[in-house]
VMD Tcl script that draws the C-alpha trace (Angstrom):
set ca {
  {8.05 -1.58 -20.50}
  {9.42 -0.11 -16.95}
  {10.72 -2.02 -13.92}
  {7.48 -0.57 -12.24}
  {5.23 -2.95 -14.39}
  {7.71 -5.84 -14.20}
  {7.49 -5.56 -10.50}
  {3.63 -5.29 -10.31}
  {3.20 -8.11 -13.18}
  {5.61 -10.64 -11.36}
  {4.05 -14.27 -10.91}
  {5.49 -16.49 -8.35}
  {8.04 -18.74 -9.99}
  {8.23 -22.39 -9.19}
  {11.47 -23.23 -6.91}
  {12.95 -25.14 -9.53}
  {13.33 -22.09 -11.56}
  {15.02 -20.07 -8.98}
  {18.76 -19.36 -8.97}
  {18.84 -19.11 -5.51}
  {18.75 -22.98 -4.91}
  {20.27 -25.87 -6.18}
  {18.23 -28.73 -8.28}
  {18.28 -31.96 -7.27}
  {20.49 -34.34 -8.99}
  {17.54 -36.73 -10.01}
  {13.71 -36.48 -10.55}
  {12.64 -39.93 -10.46}
  {9.14 -39.32 -9.62}
  {7.02 -39.16 -13.06}
  {4.18 -37.50 -11.30}
  {6.31 -34.63 -10.00}
  {7.88 -34.08 -13.30}
  {4.65 -33.90 -15.05}
  {3.33 -31.27 -12.77}
  {6.30 -29.09 -13.54}
  {5.52 -29.57 -17.38}
  {2.08 -28.69 -16.99}
  {2.93 -25.49 -15.08}
  {5.42 -24.41 -17.65}
  {2.72 -25.08 -20.54}
  {0.23 -22.95 -18.75}
  {-1.88 -25.80 -17.56}
  {-1.59 -24.60 -14.02}
  {-4.72 -26.44 -12.52}
  {-3.59 -29.88 -13.63}
  {-0.21 -29.00 -12.21}
  {-1.79 -28.13 -8.96}
  {-3.54 -31.64 -8.97}
  {-0.46 -33.32 -9.85}
  {1.50 -31.76 -6.77}
  {-1.05 -32.36 -4.50}
  {-1.16 -35.96 -5.28}
  {2.62 -36.29 -5.29}
  {2.46 -34.47 -1.57}
  {0.12 -36.96 -0.23}
  {3.21 -39.47 -0.73}
  {5.89 -36.81 0.16}
  {4.41 -34.51 2.46}
  {7.66 -32.74 3.29}
  {9.13 -32.40 -0.14}
  {10.10 -28.82 -0.10}
  {10.22 -28.13 -3.97}
  {6.95 -29.78 -4.48}
  {5.38 -27.85 -1.77}
  {6.84 -24.52 -2.69}
  {5.96 -25.08 -6.49}
  {2.58 -25.92 -5.33}
  {2.32 -22.38 -3.61}
  {3.66 -20.96 -6.84}
  {0.76 -22.87 -9.17}
  {-1.76 -21.63 -6.58}
  {-0.60 -17.97 -6.61}
  {-0.46 -18.21 -10.28}
  {-4.50 -18.61 -10.66}
  {-5.31 -16.26 -7.64}
  {-5.66 -18.79 -4.87}
  {-3.53 -16.66 -2.69}
  {-4.66 -18.13 0.99}
  {-3.79 -21.64 -0.22}
  {-0.69 -20.48 -1.79}
  {0.46 -18.78 1.55}
  {-0.29 -22.00 3.48}
  {1.81 -23.92 0.81}
  {4.85 -21.46 1.18}
  {4.66 -21.62 4.88}
  {4.77 -25.38 4.72}
  {7.71 -25.25 2.62}
  {9.52 -22.62 4.66}
  {9.11 -24.96 7.78}
  {11.23 -27.49 6.07}
  {13.81 -25.07 4.76}
  {13.66 -21.82 6.64}
  {16.45 -19.90 4.59}
  {15.56 -20.14 0.79}
  {15.03 -16.48 -0.18}
  {13.15 -17.24 -3.37}
  {10.16 -19.14 -1.69}
  {10.36 -16.24 1.06}
  {10.03 -13.75 -1.86}
  {7.14 -15.65 -3.34}
  {5.42 -15.88 -0.02}
  {5.83 -12.01 0.10}
  {4.32 -11.61 -3.18}
  {1.05 -13.72 -2.32}
  {0.85 -11.40 0.61}
  {1.25 -8.40 -1.56}
  {-1.41 -9.50 -4.20}
  {-3.93 -9.76 -1.34}
  {-3.07 -5.95 -0.11}
  {-1.51 -7.51 3.07}
  {1.31 -5.36 2.89}
  {2.81 -5.67 6.16}
  {3.07 -9.36 6.04}
  {4.72 -8.66 2.59}
  {7.28 -6.43 4.36}
  {8.11 -9.06 6.90}
  {8.76 -11.64 4.34}
  {10.81 -9.30 1.82}
  {12.83 -7.86 4.83}
  {14.03 -11.36 5.44}
  {14.77 -11.83 1.83}
  {16.54 -8.52 1.77}
  {18.93 -9.79 4.91}
  {19.56 -12.82 2.94}
  {20.18 -11.27 -0.43}
  {21.05 -7.62 0.38}
  {22.16 -6.90 -3.07}
  {19.46 -8.28 -4.95}
  {17.71 -5.46 -6.81}
  {14.31 -7.06 -7.46}
  {13.85 -7.95 -3.58}
  {15.06 -4.22 -2.75}
  {12.53 -2.84 -5.08}
  {9.52 -4.96 -4.03}
  {10.29 -4.12 -0.37}
  {10.40 -0.47 -1.18}
  {7.09 -0.71 -2.94}
  {5.32 -2.40 -0.09}
  {6.81 0.27 2.20}
  {5.46 3.03 0.26}
  {2.08 1.19 0.53}
  {2.41 1.30 4.25}
  {3.62 5.13 4.35}
  {7.06 4.27 5.53}
  {8.77 6.98 3.54}
  {12.12 7.04 5.55}
  {12.56 3.26 5.17}
  {11.94 3.58 1.30}
  {14.40 6.75 1.39}
  {16.97 4.66 3.07}
  {16.45 1.56 0.64}
  {16.71 3.57 -2.52}
  {18.52 6.90 -1.81}
  {20.45 9.02 -2.36}
  {18.40 10.37 -5.17}
  {21.58 11.48 -7.20}
  {22.35 7.77 -7.63}
  {19.05 6.78 -9.43}
  {19.57 6.24 -13.14}
  {17.30 8.51 -15.16}
  {15.90 5.51 -17.15}
  {15.22 3.55 -13.92}
  {11.78 4.89 -13.68}
  {10.49 2.51 -11.08}
  {13.15 3.41 -8.66}
  {12.63 6.99 -9.28}
  {9.02 6.83 -8.81}
  {9.14 5.29 -5.40}
  {12.00 7.20 -4.32}
  {10.22 10.52 -5.49}
  {6.91 9.45 -3.99}
  {8.69 8.90 -0.62}
  {10.55 12.20 -0.63}
  {7.17 14.09 -1.48}
  {5.48 12.31 1.29}
  {8.31 12.93 3.76}
  {8.26 16.77 2.85}
  {11.76 16.99 1.00}
  {10.56 18.72 -2.24}
  {13.98 19.90 -3.15}
  {15.34 16.54 -3.24}
  {12.05 15.23 -4.93}
  {12.27 18.31 -7.49}
  {15.92 17.40 -8.17}
  {14.89 13.83 -9.13}
  {12.05 14.94 -11.25}
  {14.38 17.17 -13.41}
  {17.17 14.36 -13.73}
  {14.42 11.75 -14.82}
  {12.90 14.66 -17.48}
  {16.42 14.60 -19.22}
  {15.72 11.16 -20.14}
  {12.33 12.36 -21.77}
  {8.72 12.75 -20.70}
  {7.01 10.05 -18.87}
  {3.96 9.37 -16.69}
  {5.96 8.56 -13.83}
  {7.75 12.08 -13.93}
  {4.61 14.06 -14.35}
  {2.89 12.21 -11.31}
  {5.78 13.52 -9.16}
  {5.77 16.88 -10.61}
  {2.03 17.25 -10.30}
  {2.18 15.98 -6.70}
  {5.00 18.71 -5.64}
  {2.72 21.38 -7.41}
  {-0.34 20.12 -5.48}
  {1.75 20.07 -2.44}
  {2.82 23.85 -3.15}
  {-1.00 24.74 -3.77}
  {-0.59 25.43 -7.52}
  {-3.68 23.42 -8.21}
  {-4.04 24.54 -11.93}
  {-0.40 23.21 -12.90}
  {-0.93 20.08 -10.78}
  {-4.23 19.25 -12.55}
  {-2.43 19.81 -16.12}
  {0.40 17.74 -15.39}
  {-1.46 14.63 -13.34}
  {-4.12 14.83 -16.59}
  {-0.90 14.61 -18.85}
  {0.23 11.71 -16.74}
  {-3.12 10.03 -17.37}
  {-2.75 10.18 -21.11}
  {0.97 9.24 -21.02}
  {0.15 5.68 -19.17}
  {-3.08 5.27 -17.98}
  {-2.50 1.99 -16.65}
  {0.49 3.30 -14.23}
  {-0.48 2.55 -10.60}
  {-1.69 5.69 -8.66}
  {-1.95 7.75 -11.92}
  {-5.70 8.35 -11.58}
  {-5.54 8.56 -7.75}
  {-3.21 11.62 -7.99}
  {-5.23 13.04 -10.72}
  {-8.28 12.63 -8.61}
  {-6.62 14.55 -5.66}
  {-5.57 17.56 -7.83}
  {-9.19 17.50 -9.26}
  {-10.68 17.62 -5.50}
  {-8.26 20.43 -4.82}
  {-10.09 22.80 -7.22}
  {-13.46 21.66 -6.12}
  {-14.47 19.33 -8.86}
  {-15.79 16.44 -6.90}
  {-17.57 14.71 -9.92}
  {-14.57 14.32 -11.64}
  {-12.48 13.51 -8.87}
  {-14.77 10.57 -7.66}
  {-14.88 9.24 -11.29}
  {-10.83 9.27 -11.21}
  {-10.83 7.57 -7.79}
  {-12.99 4.96 -8.95}
  {-11.19 4.26 -12.06}
  {-7.92 3.90 -9.96}
  {-9.78 1.40 -7.81}
  {-10.89 -0.62 -10.95}
  {-7.08 -1.66 -11.69}
  {-5.50 -0.99 -8.33}
  {-7.98 -1.91 -5.53}
  {-5.44 -2.30 -2.69}
  {-4.44 1.81 -2.79}
  {-4.70 3.11 0.68}
  {-4.88 6.76 -0.34}
  {-7.49 6.07 -2.88}
  {-9.81 4.46 -0.53}
  {-9.08 7.23 1.85}
  {-9.87 10.49 -0.57}
  {-12.75 8.58 -1.97}
  {-14.25 7.86 1.43}
  {-13.48 11.41 2.67}
  {-15.37 12.65 -0.71}
  {-18.14 10.43 0.00}
  {-18.55 11.56 3.50}
  {-18.56 15.16 2.44}
  {-21.69 14.27 0.10}
  {-23.18 12.35 3.03}
  {-22.91 8.87 1.66}
  {-21.84 7.70 4.74}
  {-22.16 3.99 4.10}
  {-20.11 4.11 1.13}
  {-17.61 6.19 2.73}
  {-17.58 3.44 5.71}
  {-16.75 0.89 2.99}
  {-13.71 2.57 1.82}
  {-12.51 3.83 5.09}
  {-12.70 0.25 6.31}
  {-10.85 -1.20 3.48}
  {-8.19 1.56 4.15}
  {-7.83 0.56 7.58}
  {-7.28 -3.24 6.53}
  {-4.40 -1.74 4.27}
  {-2.85 0.26 6.87}
  {-4.07 -1.39 10.37}
  {-4.23 1.06 12.94}
  {-3.98 4.28 10.91}
  {-5.09 7.15 13.08}
  {-6.32 9.27 10.33}
  {-8.65 6.50 9.03}
  {-9.91 5.58 12.50}
  {-10.80 9.13 13.06}
  {-12.58 9.34 9.90}
  {-14.69 6.24 10.96}
  {-15.26 7.54 14.41}
  {-16.65 10.98 12.70}
  {-19.09 8.99 10.65}
  {-20.56 7.30 13.45}
  {-20.84 10.65 15.20}
  {-22.60 12.15 12.20}
  {-25.00 9.32 12.05}
  {-25.84 9.25 15.66}
  {-24.10 6.04 16.75}
  {-22.68 7.92 19.62}
  {-21.52 5.02 21.83}
  {-19.27 3.36 18.76}
  {-18.05 7.02 18.06}
  {-17.30 7.82 21.71}
  {-15.14 4.22 22.11}
  {-13.34 4.86 19.01}
  {-12.45 8.36 19.73}
  {-11.30 7.21 23.18}
  {-8.92 4.92 21.54}
  {-7.81 7.32 18.80}
  {-6.93 10.07 21.39}
  {-5.31 7.29 23.59}
  {-2.73 6.42 20.86}
  {-2.36 10.31 19.49}
  {-3.15 12.47 22.49}
  {-2.15 15.61 20.81}
  {-4.87 14.99 17.85}
  {-7.10 18.21 18.55}
  {-9.78 17.10 16.09}
  {-10.16 13.81 17.91}
  {-10.63 15.45 21.32}
  {-13.23 17.98 19.90}
  {-15.33 15.31 18.46}
  {-15.01 13.18 21.76}
  {-16.27 16.20 23.67}
  {-19.13 16.29 21.41}
  {-19.93 12.98 21.70}
  {-19.74 12.98 25.55}
  {-21.95 15.63 25.66}
  {-24.51 14.28 23.46}
  {-24.38 10.99 25.55}
  {-25.12 13.24 28.65}
  {-21.80 12.14 30.05}
  {-21.21 15.81 31.31}
  {-18.09 15.23 33.52}
  {-16.31 13.78 30.63}
  {-17.24 16.35 28.31}
  {-15.93 18.85 30.56}
  {-12.75 17.18 31.11}
  {-12.29 16.93 27.35}
  {-13.40 20.52 26.63}
  {-10.63 21.67 29.06}
  {-8.21 19.33 27.52}
  {-9.06 20.96 24.18}
  {-8.57 24.41 25.36}
  {-4.99 23.45 27.00}
  {-4.09 21.80 23.60}
  {-5.36 24.83 21.63}
  {-3.05 27.13 23.77}
  {-0.36 25.09 23.06}
  {-1.12 25.17 19.51}
  {-1.19 28.91 19.64}
  {1.96 29.19 21.22}
  {3.48 27.12 18.38}
  {1.95 29.22 15.47}
  {-0.46 26.05 14.73}
  {-3.94 26.83 13.89}
  {-6.20 26.23 16.85}
  {-9.46 24.16 16.87}
  {-12.95 25.53 18.16}
  {-15.35 23.45 20.07}
}
mol new
graphics top color blue
foreach p $ca { graphics top sphere $p radius 0.5 }
foreach p [lrange $ca 0 end-1] q [lrange $ca 1 end] { graphics top cylinder $p $q radius 0.2 }
display resetview
């Protein structure tokens, strides 16, 4: 089992099991001792009730509060777990174990920004802790913060061939950051240790980026065969299929990815775009909105949502959203083109003329820089 799986399969651990803090010299309360015993036996719901009963008497007991959070997270009650961890941190603010657990609860909910906040704090407290570093890098990948991932894990030459988790994260960031030579070298280094789904995903993604779609499909299909449970394996395969115009197979791959990896930003974005192309606008909006929850404020997703409103005739919503997009990304020519269309359809001629002139200006600048101009 690779480190990648160990990271993603993590359960929060009770504070009493962390090496980060000392255990009290005595544990006189039978109820508290029983709660820990039940947790270790797997009777988590019983442990939760025992912890709650104990905390009614000792509401500021740090270990009991943090252990309650671990138990709640274990059964998927993440909102309650977050509240418990935050209450524990209010008592002891610099405990890296509980801070890491709080980040895990956010991560499991797909709230990667909050996870990064917690794991950044834990990383500051324990900069040499590999587990925290890997968790932080993984969450940054989800947010598209490629430079931060590279800074955390690089340089590529120092990644051990058998460390597939680190290689996968770093390679993903290098490719997204348009450093194909570094990523290619990392893949070759990994392949010396034998074939793997992680290496095939990186290789296929590089081929996809180069426009070698046939090779990309072959390598990414091989990745699905080597490890169908690897996160993003079907998402990457779907992207390669989509590049070859195999929409039905791509959609099936994206949906399979979301069955086991429901919080993947790129899968929601790609599936939303595919559904938009086939005029399944409501379903597309569902995936775009989820993508926006995973990466709040993402310009590309906001533009896609606005474009659907434009296509479906919700012109006021489209104009409002496009105004916000162009404000935050003033060089986004496609958004200005769409906003021009929305203004004219709303019979707001003066504003449409203003946007049209701006598009022409931006197209002129794009032409001077050899970029492809957009037409009104």
